C-alpha positions as CSV (number, residue, x, y, z in Angstrom):
1,M,12.8,22.4,11.4
2,E,9.7,20.9,12.9
3,H,10.0,17.3,14.0
4,K,7.0,15.3,12.9
5,P,5.8,12.3,14.9
6,P,6.0,9.0,13.1
7,I,3.0,8.2,10.9
8,A,3.0,4.6,12.1
9,E,4.0,3.2,15.5
10,I,4.1,-0.6,15.7
11,R,4.6,-2.1,19.2
12,N,5.0,-5.8,20.3
13,L,3.1,-7.2,17.4
14,H,2.3,-10.9,17.4
15,K,0.4,-12.8,14.7
16,S,-0.4,-16.5,14.3
17,Y,-2.6,-18.5,12.0
18,R,-4.6,-21.6,12.9
19,R,-4.4,-24.6,10.5
20,G,-6.7,-27.2,11.9
21,E,-5.3,-28.1,15.4
22,L,-2.0,-26.4,14.5
23,I,-1.1,-22.9,15.5
24,V,1.5,-21.4,13.1
25,P,3.3,-18.3,14.4
26,V,3.9,-15.8,11.7
27,L,5.2,-12.6,13.4
28,H,7.1,-12.4,16.7
29,D,7.2,-9.2,18.8
30,I,7.5,-6.7,15.9
31,T,8.3,-3.1,17.1
32,F,9.3,-0.2,14.9
33,D,8.2,3.2,13.7
34,I,7.6,4.5,10.2
35,A,8.3,8.1,9.6
36,D,5.8,10.4,8.0
37,G,6.8,10.7,4.3
38,E,8.9,7.5,4.4
39,F,9.4,5.1,1.5
40,L,9.9,1.8,3.2
41,A,10.7,-1.6,1.6
42,L,10.0,-4.8,3.5
43,M,12.1,-7.6,2.2
44,G,12.5,-11.2,3.2
45,P,12.3,-14.8,1.9
46,S,8.9,-16.3,1.1
47,G,7.0,-17.1,4.3
48,S,8.9,-14.5,6.4
49,G,5.7,-12.6,7.2
50,K,6.1,-9.6,4.9
51,T,2.6,-9.6,3.5
52,T,1.1,-10.4,6.9
53,L,2.8,-7.4,8.4
54,L,1.7,-5.2,5.5
55,N,-1.9,-6.4,5.9
56,L,-1.8,-5.6,9.6
57,I,-0.5,-2.1,9.1
58,A,-3.2,-1.6,6.4
59,G,-6.0,-2.8,8.6
60,I,-6.9,-5.8,6.4
61,D,-6.0,-8.3,9.1
62,K,-5.9,-8.2,12.9
63,A,-3.0,-8.9,15.2
64,D,-3.2,-11.4,18.0
65,S,-1.6,-8.9,20.3
66,G,0.3,-5.6,20.2
67,V,-0.6,-2.1,19.1
68,I,-0.6,-0.4,15.7
69,R,-1.1,3.4,15.8
70,I,-1.4,5.1,12.4
71,G,-1.6,8.9,12.5
72,G,-2.3,8.6,16.3
73,T,-5.3,6.2,15.8
74,D,-4.9,2.8,17.5
75,I,-6.3,0.6,14.7
76,T,-6.0,-2.5,16.8
77,A,-8.8,-1.2,19.0
78,L,-11.2,-0.5,16.1
79,S,-14.2,-2.7,15.4
80,E,-14.5,-4.3,11.9
81,T,-16.9,-1.6,10.8
82,E,-14.7,1.2,12.1
83,L,-11.7,-0.5,10.5
84,A,-13.4,-0.6,7.1
85,R,-14.2,3.1,7.3
86,W,-10.7,3.9,8.5
87,R,-9.1,1.9,5.6
88,A,-11.3,3.7,3.0
89,D,-10.3,7.1,4.4
90,H,-6.6,6.5,5.1
91,V,-5.0,3.7,3.0
92,G,-4.4,3.3,-0.7
93,F,-3.7,-0.2,-2.0
94,I,-1.4,-1.3,-4.9
95,F,-1.4,-5.0,-5.6
96,Q,0.7,-7.2,-7.8
97,F,-2.1,-8.1,-10.2
98,Y,-3.7,-4.7,-10.4
99,N,-7.2,-5.9,-9.3
100,L,-9.0,-3.7,-11.9
101,I,-12.6,-4.3,-12.8
102,P,-12.5,-5.5,-16.4
103,V,-16.0,-4.1,-17.4
104,L,-15.1,-0.6,-16.1
105,K,-13.1,2.0,-18.0
106,A,-9.8,3.2,-16.5
107,I,-11.5,6.4,-15.1
108,E,-14.4,4.3,-13.7
109,N,-11.9,2.0,-11.9
110,V,-10.2,5.0,-10.4
111,E,-13.5,6.5,-9.2
112,L,-14.5,3.4,-7.2
113,P,-12.9,4.4,-3.8
114,L,-14.7,7.7,-4.1
115,Y,-18.2,6.3,-3.9
116,L,-17.9,6.2,-0.1
117,S,-16.7,9.8,0.0
118,G,-19.9,11.8,-0.4
119,L,-18.6,13.6,-3.5
120,T,-21.0,14.3,-6.4
121,A,-20.6,12.4,-9.6
122,K,-19.0,15.4,-11.2
123,E,-16.5,15.8,-8.4
124,R,-15.7,12.1,-8.5
125,R,-15.0,12.3,-12.2
126,E,-12.7,15.4,-11.7
127,H,-10.8,13.7,-8.9
128,A,-10.3,10.5,-10.9
129,A,-9.2,12.5,-14.0
130,M,-6.6,14.4,-11.9
131,A,-5.3,11.1,-10.4
132,L,-4.9,9.7,-13.9
133,K,-3.1,12.8,-15.0
134,L,-0.7,12.4,-12.1
135,V,0.3,9.0,-13.4
136,N,0.5,10.2,-17.0
137,L,-2.6,8.3,-18.2
138,A,-5.1,11.1,-18.9
139,H,-5.1,10.0,-22.6
140,R,-6.2,6.5,-21.7
141,M,-9.0,7.2,-19.2
142,D,-11.7,5.8,-21.5
143,H,-9.9,2.5,-22.2
144,Y,-10.8,-0.8,-20.6
145,P,-8.1,-2.8,-18.7
146,R,-7.9,-5.3,-21.6
147,E,-6.8,-2.4,-23.9
148,L,-4.0,-1.4,-21.6
149,S,-0.5,-2.9,-21.1
150,G,0.5,-4.3,-17.8
151,G,2.4,-1.2,-16.9
152,E,-0.6,1.0,-17.8
153,Q,-2.9,-1.2,-15.8
154,Q,-0.6,-0.8,-12.8
155,R,-0.6,3.0,-13.3
156,V,-4.4,2.9,-13.2
157,A,-4.2,1.0,-10.0
158,I,-1.8,3.6,-8.6
159,A,-4.2,6.4,-9.6
160,R,-7.0,4.5,-7.8
161,A,-4.8,4.2,-4.7
162,I,-4.0,7.9,-4.5
163,V,-7.4,9.3,-5.6
164,T,-8.7,9.6,-2.0
165,D,-5.4,11.3,-0.9
166,P,-4.7,8.5,1.7
167,A,-2.2,8.9,4.6
168,I,-0.3,5.8,3.5
169,L,0.1,3.7,0.3
170,V,0.7,0.0,0.8
171,A,2.1,-1.9,-2.2
172,D,2.4,-5.7,-2.3
173,E,5.0,-6.8,-4.9
174,P,3.8,-3.9,-7.2
175,T,6.3,-4.8,-9.9
176,G,6.0,-8.6,-9.6
177,D,3.9,-9.1,-12.7
178,L,5.7,-6.6,-14.9
179,D,8.6,-6.7,-17.4
180,R,11.7,-4.8,-16.4
181,V,11.0,-1.6,-18.3
182,S,7.4,-1.3,-17.0
183,A,8.7,-2.2,-13.5
184,E,11.2,0.7,-13.6
185,E,8.5,3.1,-14.8
186,I,6.2,2.1,-11.9
187,L,9.0,2.4,-9.3
188,G,9.9,5.8,-10.7
189,M,6.3,6.9,-10.3
190,M,6.2,5.7,-6.7
191,E,9.4,7.6,-6.1
192,R,7.8,10.7,-7.4
193,L,4.7,10.2,-5.3
194,N,7.0,9.9,-2.3
195,H,9.3,12.9,-3.1
196,E,6.8,15.3,-4.7
197,L,3.6,14.5,-2.9
198,A,5.3,13.4,0.4
199,K,3.3,10.1,0.3
200,T,4.2,7.5,2.9
201,I,4.8,4.2,1.0
202,I,5.2,0.8,2.5
203,M,6.2,-1.7,-0.1
204,V,6.7,-5.5,0.1
205,T,9.1,-6.8,-2.5
206,H,11.5,-9.7,-3.1
207,D,13.2,-7.7,-5.9
208,P,16.4,-6.0,-4.8
209,R,16.1,-3.5,-7.7
210,A,12.7,-2.4,-6.4
211,A,14.0,-2.2,-2.8
212,Q,16.8,0.1,-3.9
213,R,14.3,2.8,-4.8
214,A,13.1,2.9,-1.2
215,R,14.6,5.2,1.4
216,T,14.6,2.6,4.2
217,L,14.9,-1.1,3.9
218,R,13.8,-3.6,6.6
219,H,14.2,-7.4,6.5
220,L,11.9,-10.0,8.0
221,D,13.1,-13.5,8.5
222,K,10.9,-16.3,10.0
223,G,8.7,-13.6,11.5
224,Y,11.4,-11.6,13.2
225,L,12.4,-8.1,12.2
226,N,16.1,-7.5,11.4
227,D,16.7,-4.0,12.7
228,G,19.4,-3.3,10.1
229,R,18.3,-0.1,8.3
230,S,19.6,1.3,5.1
């Protein structure tokens, strides 16, 4: 069986934030790999650096020092413009509060990332319809976010995240705003994306039930990575 290189290589990552005169260290010397096709849960108490680490891997934020290679690209060496382009091409985002545009229909929300792709309007619509079908929402494509339940809105957000066929999906507390039934549905969907489409998923969560769905669990505490793996 062919051994695939890791999709993400994180080496000696440090990150601090400045608050006035104060420098607050957030991440200390983080080093680990993420396998291609992994479903990784990052857990840890509030303030442990989980979301900061996720944002660094997704190219939303920049590290003070260290290297992040995704699919062989050192994203820490990219300019802001190059990083924005790289994010658009390689990362799908799933947030706690969906971040849907209220005046756009479900299918129009899903189409948004495709406006940078060079596809025609017809192709964009076809891609978006297929993504909604994958999350079992084809019948709701012409509904506005306010006409959808929380679970349905999160499914639209997942469709938007996968419509560009990104290399990695990053999910920040994707079930944090959902009731238990909707949360289970969303986690089941993420499992299917991981198993059936081989999507690499990195999920920040404080919910042990959500973390159980992941294949690998890593803990952060006070900015340090606990190397205990599940």
